[in-house]
TIVEX-999350 format. One line per 3 residues: number of its first residue (from 1); their letters; for each residue x, y, z of N, C-alpha, C. Coordinates in pm, whole numbers, plus 50000, padded with zeros to 5 digits. Layout:
<pts>
NUM) a) X/Y/Z/X/Y/Z/X/Y/Z  ...
</pts>
This chain:
<pts>
1) mts) 83442/53495/76625/83398/53499/76765/83511/53450/76855  83511/53496/76980/83611/53453/77075/83581/53313/77124  83681/53230/77125/83662/53096/77179/83687/53097/77328
4) agt) 83633/52996/77395/83646/52992/77540/83791/52975/77582  83874/52925/77495/84012/52902/77533/84103/53020/77507  84051/53130/77462/84133/53246/77430/84126/53344/77545
7) age) 84222/53339/77634/84219/53423/77752/84262/53564/77719  84199/53659/77789/84241/53797/77783/84221/53865/77649  84129/53820/77568/84107/53886/77440/84043/54021/77462
10) lsg) 84091/54120/77390/84034/54253/77400/83909/54261/77316  83812/54340/77361/83684/54347/77293/83678/54469/77203  83586/54462/77103/83554/54575/77019/83675/54633/76950
13) sar) 83693/54765/76966/83802/54833/76900/83929/54835/76983  83930/54759/77093/84046/54759/77180/84168/54701/77111  84287/54745/77154/84410/54699/77094/84492/54623/77196
16) rcp) 84562/54518/77153/84654/54448/77240/84791/54513/77228  84851/54545/77340/84982/54608/77336/85087/54509/77289  85170/54544/77192/85270/54452/77143/85389/54438/77237
19) trt) 85397/54524/77341/85516/54524/77425/85499/54448/77554  85378/54394/77583/85362/54319/77707/85258/54211/77687  85267/54109/77768/85167/54003/77767/85076/54023/77885
22) pfp) 84952/53971/77880/84862/53987/77993/84924/53933/78122  84899/54003/78232/84955/53958/78359/84900/53820/78394  84985/53722/78422/84937/53586/78450/84858/53583/78579
25) wrp) 84739/53525/78572/84654/53518/78690/84702/53409/78783  84701/53439/78910/84730/53337/79010/84637/53360/79128  84579/53254/79183/84479/53271/79290/84545/53295/79425
28) aag) 84609/53410/79442/84677/53441/79567/84604/53554/79637  84577/53536/79766/84510/53640/79844/84614/53740/79896  84564/53843/79962/84654/53939/80023/84725/54027/79923
31) rrg) 84662/54060/79814/84725/54137/79709/84714/54285/79742  84799/54332/79832/84792/54471/79874/84897/54558/79806  85005/54500/79764/85112/54577/79702/85072/54628/79566
34) tsr) 85145/54729/79519/85114/54787/79390/85231/54782/79293  85341/54720/79335/85459/54723/79249/85436/54651/79118  85355/54546/79119/85334/54471/78995/85257/54552/78893
37) rss) 85191/54660/78939/85117/54743/78844/85209/54818/78748  85341/54820/78781/85433/54890/78693/85446/54823/78557  85396/54697/78544/85402/54628/78417/85284/54662/78328
40) rcs) 85202/54760/78370/85083/54790/78293/85117/54839/78153  85024/54823/78065/85041/54864/77926/85016/55014/77911  85102/55082/77843/85086/55226/77824/84988/55258/77713
43) csa) 84942/55157/77638/84845/55183/77530/84721/55099/77553  84676/55093/77681/84559/55014/77715/84437/55062/77639  84351/54968/77604/84228/55005/77534/84145/55095/77622
46) sys) 84087/55197/77565/84007/55289/77644/83881/55325/77570  83780/55365/77648/83651/55407/77593/83602/55521/77678  83545/55622/77617/83488/55733/77692/83343/55751/77655
49) psa) 83252/55752/77753/83110/55773/77723/83077/55918/77696  83172/56008/77717/83141/56150/77701/83149/56197/77558  83209/56116/77469/83219/56157/77330/83095/56114/77254
52) pps) 83042/56199/77164/82923/56162/77090/82950/56051/76992  82852/55962/76965/82871/55854/76871/82887/55906/76729  82941/55819/76642/82977/55863/76509/82861/55865/76410
55) sqa) 82766/55770/76422/82659/55764/76323/82565/55883/76337  82504/55924/76226/82417/56042/76228/82296/56021/76318  82235/55902/76309/82114/55875/76388/82147/55875/76537
58) csa) 82256/55803/76573/82292/55796/76715/82338/55932/76765  82404/56010/76678/82452/56141/76717/82335/56232/76753  82226/56223/76674/82108/56305/76704/82049/56268/76839
61) twk) 82045/56137/76867/81995/56092/76996/82083/56142/77109  82216/56136/77085/82311/56181/77187/82289/56328/77220  82268/56411/77116/82249/56553/77138/82121/56579/77216
64) rsq) 82013/56504/77181/81885/56525/77251/81898/56490/77398  81981/56388/77426/81989/56339/77563/82067/56432/77655  82133/56534/77596/82205/56628/77680/82110/56710/77766
67) esc) 81981/56716/77727/81883/56790/77805/81845/56711/77929  81864/56766/78045/81833/56695/78168/81684/56686/78190  81642/56577/78256/81501/56565/78292/81466/56671/78396
70) npl) 81554/56691/78492/81538/56802/78586/81675/56833/78645  81690/56941/78714/81823/56985/78753/81884/56913/78872  81814/56815/78932/81869/56748/79049/81997/56674/79012
73) evr) 82104/56700/79086/82232/56637/79057/82232/56494/79109  82291/56404/79032/82295/56262/79069/82427/56232/79139  82423/56157/79246/82545/56121/79318/82627/56024/79234
76) tma) 82755/56054/79213/82838/55972/79125/82980/55965/79178  83065/55887/79109/83205/55881/79144/83272/56017/79131  83216/56106/79050/83275/56238/79031/83277/56318/79160
79) eas) 83198/56275/79259/83195/56346/79386/83303/56296/79482  83390/56209/79433/83498/56159/79517/83593/56273/79553  83674/56250/79656/83771/56350/79697/83875/56368/79587
82) ped) 83946/56481/79588/84051/56500/79486/84151/56385/79484  84182/56329/79602/84276/56217/79605/84216/56094/79538  84088/56066/79565/84024/55948/79507/84002/55963/79358
85) knh) 83995/56086/79308/83975/56105/79164/84094/56056/79084  84207/56035/79150/84323/55982/79082/84325/55829/79083  84217/55769/79133/84208/55625/79141/84113/55571/79034
88) ttl) 84110/55441/79025/84017/55372/78936/83936/55272/79016  83835/55217/78952/83756/55108/79008/83756/54994/78908  83777/54873/78955/83769/54757/78866/83622/54723/78844
91) ald) 83592/54673/78725/83454/54637/78691/83451/54504/78618  83355/54422/78655/83326/54296/78587/83182/54298/78540  83159/54252/78417/83023/54241/78363/83005/54096/78319
94) igg) 82921/54023/78393/82907/53879/78372/82771/53849/78311  82772/53797/78191/82648/53758/78124/82641/53607/78107  82534/53562/78045/82517/53419/78024/82612/53365/77919
97) twi) 82670/53453/77834/82759/53410/77727/82900/53463/77744  82915/53590/77783/83045/53654/77791/83071/53709/77930  83199/53724/77962/83244/53796/78081/83341/53904/78034
100) raa) 83318/54028/78078/83403/54140/78041/83458/54206/78167  83575/54266/78155/83637/54334/78268/83709/54458/78218  83724/54556/78309/83797/54678/78276/83829/54751/78405
103) avt) 83925/54841/78396/83947/54940/78500/83876/55067/78455  83800/55130/78546/83716/55244/78510/83761/55366/78590  83785/55476/78521/83823/55599/78588/83698/55669/78642
106) hdg) 83717/55770/78726/83602/55836/78788/83514/55906/78686  83574/55943/78568/83494/56011/78467/83449/55917/78355  83458/55786/78377/83397/55691/78285/83485/55639/78174
109) mll) 83616/55651/78184/83704/55591/78085/83724/55444/78119  83713/55357/78017/83739/55215/78034/83881/55184/77991  83959/55127/78080/84098/55095/78052/84118/54944/78052
112) gvr) 84196/54893/77956/84232/54752/77956/84114/54659/77947  84019/54688/77858/83898/54605/77848/83934/54463/77807  83880/54368/77878/83899/54226/77848/83763/54160/77827
115) kqa) 83760/54060/77740/83635/53989/77710/83667/53844/77679  83592/53754/77740/83609/53612/77712/83478/53537/77730  83460/53436/77650/83338/53355/77660/83338/53277/77791
118) npp) 83218/53251/77843/83204/53168/77961/83263/53030/77936  83316/52965/78039/83370/52829/78021/83265/52737/77962  83301/52653/77863/83203/52566/77799/83140/52466/77895
121) tgs) 83213/52430/78003/83157/52334/78098/83048/52397/78183  83052/52530/78198/82954/52597/78282/82970/52569/78430  83088/52521/78471/83107/52487/78611/83134/52611/78695
124) ate) 83090/52609/78820/83107/52723/78909/83255/52753/78931  83335/52648/78947/83478/52668/78972/83545/52743/78858  83515/52704/78735/83577/52768/78620/83524/52910/78597
127) ila) 83395/52932/78625/83339/53067/78612/83406/53162/78710  83420/53118/78836/83484/53202/78936/83629/53230/78902  83701/53127/78857/83842/53145/78823/83858/53242/78707
130) lca) 83770/53233/78608/83778/53323/78493/83749/53468/78536  83651/53485/78624/83621/53620/78674/83743/53681/78743  83809/53603/78828/83927/53653/78898/84040/53683/78801
133) qla) 84056/53598/78701/84161/53618/78601/84140/53748/78524  84019/53770/78475/83991/53890/78395/84000/54017/78480  83955/54008/78605/83967/54125/78694/84113/54157/78719
136) dea) 84195/54054/78734/84338/54075/78757/84404/54137/78634  84364/54093/78516/84420/54150/78393/84379/54297/78377  84255/54329/78415/84211/54468/78410/84288/54551/78511
139) waa) 84314/54494/78628/84393/54563/78730/84531/54599/78675  84588/54510/78595/84720/54535/78538/84721/54657/78446  84605/54696/78394/84596/54811/78305/84570/54941/78381
142) spv) 84547/54931/78511/84517/55050/78590/84645/55124/78626  84650/55255/78605/84771/55330/78639/84790/55351/78787  84686/55326/78866/84690/55347/79012/84615/55234/79079
145) ppl) 84634/55213/79209/84560/55107/79279/84410/55133/79273  84328/55032/79243/84183/55051/79235/84119/55065/79373  84008/55137/79376/83935/55155/79501/83859/55030/79542
148) glg) 83823/54945/79446/83746/54825/79474/83702/54762/79344  83614/54664/79355/83563/54592/79239/83411/54593/79241  83350/54639/79131/83206/54630/79114/83174/54520/79014
151) vst) 83074/54440/79044/83039/54326/78960/82895/54337/78914  82876/54344/78784/82744/54343/78721/82720/54203/78668  82612/54138/78711/82591/53999/78673/82445/53972/78637
154) tgp) 82425/53871/78556/82290/53827/78528/82220/53792/78658  82094/53822/78669/82023/53804/78796/81919/53694/78789  81850/53676/78902/81854/53757/79023/81975/53724/79111
157) vnp) 82016/53825/79189/82132/53812/79278/82101/53882/79408  82156/53832/79516/82142/53897/79646/82252/54003/79656  82218/54132/79650/82321/54235/79649/82395/54249/79781
160) rtg) 82339/54194/79889/82407/54205/80018/82508/54093/80040  82484/53977/79985/82578/53865/80002/82664/53842/79878  82619/53895/79764/82693/53871/79641/82676/53731/79587
163) vly) 82570/53664/79629/82543/53526/79584/82428/53528/79483  82448/53463/79369/82340/53452/79271/82235/53354/79323  82110/53382/79287/82004/53287/79318/82007/53177/79212
166) dpp) 81906/53163/79132/81904/53059/79028/81862/53126/78897  81954/53197/78830/81917/53271/78710/81867/53179/78599  81753/53209/78538/81705/53127/78427/81793/53146/78304
169) ntp) 81795/53047/78219/81864/53055/78089/82014/53077/78102  82074/53023/78209/82218/53033/78227/82274/52895/78261  82406/52873/78244/82465/52744/78282/82440/52712/78428
172) agf) 82441/52582/78458/82408/52537/78594/82502/52596/78698  82626/52626/78660/82723/52677/78755/82689/52813/78811  82597/52886/78750/82559/53018/78799/82472/53009/78924
175) sgl) 82402/52900/78943/82311/52887/79056/82389/52882/79187  82361/52978/79275/82429/52983/79404/82573/53028/79397  82615/53091/79289/82754/53131/79270/82793/53238/79373
178) plg) 82895/53212/79457/82933/53309/79563/83032/53412/79513  82989/53497/79421/83081/53591/79357/83147/53686/79458  83068/53745/79547/83121/53845/79637/83233/53794/79724
181) qyl) 83210/53686/79796/83309/53633/79887/83434/53586/79813  83414/53513/79702/83527/53458/79630/83618/53568/79575  83561/53669/79512/83642/53773/79451/83708/53861/79556
184) req) 83643/53882/79668/83706/53958/79775/83829/53884/79826  83817/53753/79844/83929/53676/79895/84044/53668/79795  84011/53656/79666/84116/53643/79566/84187/53774/79537
187) ldl) 84115/53885/79538/84173/54014/79500/84206/54104/79618  84152/54070/79736/84172/54151/79855/84128/54295/79831  84008/54309/79776/83948/54439/79751/83806/54439/79804
190) avv) 83752/54559/79828/83609/54571/79854/83535/54530/79726  83430/54449/79740/83357/54397/79626/83207/54423/79645  83143/54476/79541/82998/54495/79542/82942/54424/79419
193) vdr) 82840/54341/79440/82778/54263/79333/82632/54305/79319  82587/54325/79196/82447/54359/79174/82404/54310/79036  82274/54313/79012/82220/54266/78885/82264/54359/78772
196) dtn) 82283/54301/78654/82334/54377/78541/82243/54493/78501  82113/54476/78511/82023/54585/78473/82033/54702/78571  82053/54673/78699/82072/54781/78796/82198/54860/78763
199) aaa) 82305/54786/78732/82430/54853/78697/82413/54938/78571  82348/54883/78470/82329/54957/78345/82246/55082/78368  82146/55073/78455/82064/55191/78486/82147/55300/78551
202) lae) 82234/55262/78645/82320/55361/78708/82412/55428/78606  82460/55348/78511/82547/55404/78408/82472/55501/78317  82351/55465/78279/82272/55556/78194/82239/55685/78271
205) qrf) 82219/55673/78401/82188/55790/78483/82309/55882/78494  82427/55824/78503/82547/55906/78520/82605/55953/78386  82612/55863/78288/82684/55891/78165/82597/55893/78039
208) gaa) 82475/55840/78045/82403/55811/77922/82270/55880/77905  82172/55804/77860/82045/55858/77812/81954/55908/77923  81988/55882/78049/81904/55928/78160/81977/56029/78248
211) rgc) 82074/56098/78193/82145/56199/78271/82047/56300/78329  82056/56319/78460/81970/56416/78527/81835/56364/78567  81798/56243/78524/81666/56188/78557/81664/56134/78699
214) tdf) 81555/56161/78769/81534/56103/78902/81439/55985/78898  81361/55972/78790/81264/55864/78778/81268/55810/78635  81321/55691/78619/81324/55629/78488/81335/55478/78502
217) vyl) 81308/55409/78392/81317/55263/78388/81414/55225/78277  81507/55138/78308/81596/55083/78206/81543/54944/78171  81518/54922/78041/81464/54793/77994/81558/54738/77889
220) tvs) 81606/54617/77907/81695/54555/77811/81627/54434/77747  81637/54425/77615/81584/54312/77539/81701/54251/77465  81744/54136/77511/81862/54072/77454/81844/53922/77463
223) tgi) 81947/53849/77507/81932/53705/77529/81824/53679/77631  81814/53767/77728/81703/53768/77823/81642/53907/77823  81543/53926/77907/81480/54058/77921/81476/54092/78069
226) gaa) 81528/54208/78101/81529/54252/78240/81510/54402/78247  81500/54452/78369/81477/54595/78387/81531/54640/78521  81546/54769/78534/81580/54831/78661/81498/54959/78672
229) via) 81458/54991/78793/81373/55108/78817/81447/55205/78909  81462/55328/78863/81513/55436/78947/81395/55522/78986  81367/55530/79116/81254/55608/79167/81305/55710/79267
232) dge) 81274/55837/79242/81318/55946/79328/81470/55943/79345  81541/55910/79236/81686/55913/79236/81755/55789/79288  81678/55691/79337/81737/55572/79397/81689/55445/79327
235) llr) 81774/55342/79328/81732/55213/79275/81619/55155/79358  81516/55106/79292/81408/55035/79359/81452/54890/79373  81477/54846/79495/81536/54714/79516/81436/54608/79561
238) gad) 81335/54646/79637/81244/54546/79690/81297/54483/79817  81216/54395/79878/81249/54337/80008/81376/54254/80004  81404/54187/79892/81520/54099/79882/81625/54149/79784
241) gaa) 81608/54271/79736/81704/54324/79640/81685/54271/79500  81569/54211/79470/81548/54146/79341/81440/54214/79257  81401/54336/79293/81295/54404/79218/81341/54436/79077
244) gel) 81245/54442/78984/81276/54483/78848/81275/54373/78744  81235/54253/78780/81235/54143/78683/81112/54153/78592  81106/54262/78515/80989/54286/78431/80983/54194/78311
247) gha) 81092/54128/78278/81090/54030/78170/81006/53908/78204  80971/53893/78332/80891/53778/78373/80749/53818/78409  80705/53930/78352/80563/53964/78354/80498/53894/78234
250) vva) 80385/53830/78258/80319/53752/78153/80249/53844/78054  80278/53825/77926/80213/53902/77820/80129/53813/77729  80147/53681/77739/80071/53586/77656/80045/53462/77740
253) pdg) 79934/53456/77814/79909/53344/77907/79917/53207/77842  79886/53196/77715/79895/53068/77645/80022/53057/77561  80116/53143/77587/80238/53148/77507/80338/53041/77547
256) pvc) 80460/53050/77492/80563/52949/77518/80608/52948/77663  80661/52833/77704/80710/52819/77841/80840/52899/77855  80848/52974/77964/80966/53056/77992/81067/52974/78072
259) gcg) 81192/53022/78074/81295/52955/78153/81265/52958/78301  81178/53050/78346/81141/53056/78487/81034/52954/78523  80975/52891/78420/80873/52789/78445/80732/52832/78414
262) rrg) 80708/52961/78400/80574/53009/78368/80556/53014/78216  80433/53038/78175/80403/53050/78032/80383/53196/77993  80436/53232/77876/80405/53359/77816/80469/53481/77876
265) cle) 80580/53465/77952/80653/53582/78000/80704/53662/77881  80724/53791/77901/80778/53874/77794/80910/53815/77744  80993/53764/77832/81119/53704/77791/81099/53582/77701
268) ava) 80994/53505/77728/80966/53386/77647/80909/53421/77511  80867/53546/77494/80805/53589/77369/80899/53676/77286  80980/53760/77353/81050/53866/77281/81202/53863/77291
271) agp) 81260/53780/77375/81406/53774/77383/81464/53708/77258  81593/53725/77236/81657/53670/77117/81632/53522/77095  81654/53436/77195/81627/53293/77176/81482/53264/77143
274) aig) 81389/53342/77200/81247/53322/77173/81215/53355/77027  81278/53460/76974/81257/53496/76833/81308/53383/76743  81424/53330/76776/81478/53219/76698/81389/53097/76702
277) raa) 81337/53064/76820/81249/52947/76832/81120/52965/76752  81063/53086/76758/80940/53110/76683/80963/53096/76533  81075/53146/76484/81106/53135/76342/81135/52991/76303
280) dqy) 81204/52920/76391/81238/52781/76360/81112/52695/76353  81019/52718/76446/80894/52643/76444/80815/52674/76316  80815/52800/76277/80745/52838/76154/80810/52771/76033
283) ara) 80941/52769/76028/81012/52710/75915/80982/52561/75902  80977/52491/76015/80951/52347/76010/80806/52318/75972  80716/52410/76007/80574/52389/75973/80540/52436/75832
286) npg) 80629/52515/75771/80603/52570/75637/80726/52547/75549  80741/52426/75495/80862/52389/75421/80893/52477/75301  80794/52540/75242/80820/52622/75124/80850/52767/75153
289) sgl) 80853/52805/75280/80873/52945/75316/81019/52987/75303  81039/53117/75302/81175/53169/75297/81255/53132/75421  81189/53127/75536/81258/53088/75658/81300/52941/75653
292) aql) 81216/52857/75589/81253/52716/75573/81375/52703/75482  81379/52782/75377/81494/52780/75287/81620/52828/75359  81603/52928/75444/81717/52977/75522/81766/52869/75616
295) rds) 81674/52799/75679/81712/52691/75770/81786/52582/75694  81738/52548/75575/81805/52446/75494/81945/52490/75455  81961/52620/75425/82092/52670/75386/82192/52665/75500
298) lgg) 82140/52657/75622/82227/52646/75740/82249/52501/75780  82212/52411/75691/82231/52269/75719/82129/52211/75814  82014/52278/75824/81908/52227/75911/81925/52263/76057
301) tpl) 82026/52345/76088/82042/52387/76228/81933/52486/76265  81892/52489/76391/81784/52579/76432/81817/52725/76404  81716/52800/76365/81734/52942/76341/81752/53016/76474
304) rgh) 81827/53124/76468/81850/53207/76586/81797/53347/76559  81792/53426/76665/81733/53558/76653/81799/53645/76548  81932/53640/76538/81999/53727/76441/81972/53682/76298
307) hvg) 81942/53552/76278/81902/53507/76145/81769/53571/76105  81680/53581/76201/81548/53640/76173/81562/53788/76139  81648/53857/76215/81669/53998/76187/81727/54021/76048
310) aaa) 81823/53937/76010/81883/53950/75876/81780/53921/75767  81698/53818/75789/81595/53784/75690/81493/53896/75676  81458/53958/75787/81363/54070/75782/81421/54187/75703
313) ldg) 81550/54215/75723/81614/54322/75648/81618/54292/75498  81624/54163/75466/81625/54121/75325/81484/54117/75266  81384/54149/75347/81248/54158/75297/81162/54035/75316
316) dpd) 81209/53935/75391/81128/53815/75411/81001/53852/75488  80883/53826/75432/80759/53869/75498/80732/53796/75629  80770/53669/75635/80743/53593/75757/80834/53639/75871
319) ark) 80960/53668/75840/81050/53719/75942/81000/53854/75993  80954/53938/75901/80902/54068/75943/80777/54054/76029  80696/53954/75997/80574/53931/76077/80610/53889/76219
322) ila) 80709/53802/76231/80753/53757/76363/80807/53874/76444  80891/53957/76382/80947/54071/76454/80841/54176/76487  80740/54188/76402/80631/54282/76431/80554/54238/76556
325) avg) 80532/54107/76568/80462/54055/76687/80546/54076/76812  80677/54053/76799/80767/54075/76912/80766/54222/76952  80777/54310/76852/80775/54453/76879/80647/54497/76947
328) aav) 80535/54440/76906/80407/54476/76967/80405/54437/77115  80463/54321/77148/80468/54277/77287/80556/54369/77371  80672/54409/77315/80761/54499/77388/80697/54635/77407
331) vss) 80635/54689/77303/80571/54820/77311/80457/54818/77413  80377/54712/77411/80268/54701/77508/80322/54697/77650  80433/54628/77670/80493/54621/77803/80545/54758/77847
334) ivd) 80598/54835/77752/80647/54969/77787/80532/55058/77832  80416/55046/77767/80298/55122/77812/80263/55082/77955  80265/54951/77984/80237/54905/78121/80338/54963/78219
337) ivn) 80467/54962/78180/80572/55015/78267/80547/55162/78300  80509/55238/78200/80483/55381/78221/80362/55401/78311  80258/55322/78292/80140/55334/78378/80171/55298/78523
340) vfn) 80260/55202/78543/80289/55156/78680/80387/55249/78750  80494/55292/78680/80603/55363/78747/80607/55514/78720  80530/55562/78623/80527/55705/78593/80669/55765/78579
343) pqr) 80750/55706/78490/80887/55755/78477/80897/55875/78384  81008/55946/78394/81038/56051/78297/81084/55990/78165  81159/55883/78175/81209/55816/78055/81206/55665/78074
346) vvl) 81197/55596/77962/81225/55452/77955/81343/55439/77861  81454/55389/77912/81574/55371/77831/81574/55227/77781  81574/55211/77650/81564/55078/77589/81701/55034/77539
349) ggg) 81747/54921/77588/81878/54869/77550/81873/54721/77520  81991/54663/77500/82001/54521/77467/82015/54500/77317  82081/54393/77279/82111/54368/77139/81989/54357/77050
352) vam) 81884/54293/77098/81763/54279/77016/81698/54414/76994  81683/54492/77100/81619/54623/77087/81702/54719/77002  81834/54713/77017/81920/54803/76941/81913/54774/76791
355) aqp) 81879/54649/76758/81867/54612/76617/81731/54649/76559  81641/54698/76643/81506/54737/76599/81478/54881/76638  81545/54977/76576/81528/55117/76617/81386/55169/76599
358) nwi) 81307/55104/76514/81168/55148/76494/81084/55130/76620  81129/55045/76712/81054/55026/76836/81045/55155/76917  81146/55240/76908/81146/55365/76985/81028/55452/76944
361) eea) 81014/55476/76814/80904/55559/76765/80769/55493/76793  80762/55362/76772/80635/55291/76796/80596/55300/76943  80694/55288/77031/80663/55295/77175/80618/55435/77214
364) nda) 80683/55537/77162/80641/55674/77194/80501/55704/77140  80470/55653/77021/80335/55670/76967/80233/55599/77056  80268/55478/77101/80176/55401/77186/80153/55471/77320
367) lrq) 80258/55533/77374/80242/55605/77500/80142/55719/77485  80157/55794/77378/80067/55908/77358/79922/55863/77337  79905/55745/77277/79771/55697/77245/79707/55616/77358
370) sal) 79790/55541/77435/79734/55440/77524/79767/55457/77671  79877/55521/77704/79913/55534/77846/79820/55632/77915  79808/55617/78045/79722/55705/78123/79786/55841/78141
373) qpa) 79702/55943/78148/79751/56077/78177/79772/56091/78328  79871/56168/78371/79962/56252/78291/80088/56179/78246  80101/56050/78284/80223/55977/78249/80247/55974/78099
376) set) 80138/55969/78021/80151/55961/77876/80218/56086/77818  80205/56198/77888/80264/56322/77840/80405/56344/77893  80434/56280/78004/80564/56300/78069/80671/56207/78013
379) arv) 80637/56080/77996/80738/55978/77964/80785/55988/77819  80910/55953/77799/80967/55946/77666/81055/55823/77659  81043/55746/77553/81126/55627/77532/81247/55667/77450
382) vpt) 81366/55633/77498/81490/55669/77429/81581/55547/77423  81667/55539/77322/81761/55427/77316/81877/55446/77410  81938/55336/77451/82060/55344/77530/82167/55421/77456
385) elg) 82248/55494/77531/82363/55561/77470/82491/55483/77492  82488/55388/77584/82611/55322/77625/82627/55182/77567  82518/55125/77517/82527/54993/77456/82585/54889/77550
388) dng) 82677/54807/77497/82734/54697/77576/82823/54747/77689  82868/54872/77684/82956/54923/77789/82882/54966/77914  82748/54968/77909/82672/55009/78025/82697/54922/78147
391) gll) 82712/54791/78125/82734/54701/78237/82865/54729/78309  82972/54753/78233/83102/54781/78295/83101/54917/78367  83050/55019/78300/83045/55151/78362/82960/55149/78488
394) gaa) 82846/55081/78481/82758/55074/78596/82816/54992/78709  82892/54886/78676/82954/54805/78780/83047/54890/78866  83122/54979/78802/83211/55067/78878/83131/55161/78969
397) lll) 83013/55203/78924/82931/55294/79004/82866/55226/79123  82864/55093/79125/82801/55022/79237/82867/55057/79369  82998/55082/79367/83067/55115/79490/83029/55254/79541
400) dqp) 82962/55331/79457/82920/55466/79495/82781/55467/79556  82717/55350/79561/82584/55343/79620/82592/55357/79771  82496/55426/79834/82507/55457/79977/82513/55337/80068
403) dhg) 82463/55221/80026/82463/55104/80115/82574/55006/80082  82671/55045/79998/82771/54946/79958/82864/54909/80071  82876/54996/80171/82973/54970/80278/82943/54846/80358
406) arh) 82818/54799/80357/82783/54680/80435/82819/54552/80362  82869/54565/80238/82884/54445/80156/83029/54420/80119  83082/54307/80159/83207/54253/80107/83323/54351/80118
409) rrr) 83344/54403/80238/83460/54489/80256/83587/54405/80242  83695/54470/80200/83822/54399/80196/83865/54367/80339  83948/54269/80352/83996/54231/80485/84093/54336/80538
412) e) 84077/54369/80664/84167/54469/80725/84282/54398/80794
</pts>
């Protein structure tokens, strides 16, 4: 795993160029010149969402998703002028654990991907400095001056001011974090900040499993649970820009306390940390169980969600029971989502959901059996096609939203 002290580490299959070192970050404003971009790496890590995935199962899903929900064209960066098509957009994807950055081309290529763990102190100053550093390193990989910076971040966030509210289950430094203003001043670029699920939804609409859809819901089940709603081709934002927090809908009134303070939210029942807590409580209450033995083998440290997934794959009945209960809660919530929003698709993403591919079939079966007509016949649950790259791709698309001009323009 990447340590917090390892700056500029490339993620996934990305390669570090042996001929250059990452551009040193310095907090200087007024960065209008482009001469320093000549030091960019000629073998920057790149990713393209247009190529089909390699595995047979994912490839089949990719092929199915080529069918549009309807022929309405979606507004995207591809509609930029011929001159702008030669430009890139910087993207930041800020989560509770990792921060990633890249330069994104108009057709969805990721250049110079960077990934680093959040500062261990969780302080606002260090989080902001790291964001500026990674954005600057991504800028160094861009062959041309970027059009601006899009920021995908854990929410809730005010998309007009670029200030985070008080996100649950995140370090204290995230509360009130002034991402928009700070990054605009440091990079001297137009900056747009939005919730990570909104960004991921835009990416799935442009490049992924919701291509051509005008009405769909993106639902992520990971460290937290969140959602974004696209209705009639547009993001559903709500009065304060915070709509879509479906992870905080209560599914078990007497369930565990959620990070938001309520009991039994879907996030408190089905997110990765919740799965780990449920397994750990079971292990401590049942010393002879397989989960208790697993906990002992880890030196008595609390079980985590990925431990439960591995134990279930190994056939542990208690781990499978826990994941079955979690899956039932997620599937039931998807039926509710379809009844409320009447989408063409529900795109399911996030690390927890991606590790449970059976949820897709179970959710589609539940829709046919339990959702109201005609929504039950229209909606289809599909897995994300973009995985972890959805946040970066969607962050770049934020600048293409019709209301972005009112937010965080660069200084003239």
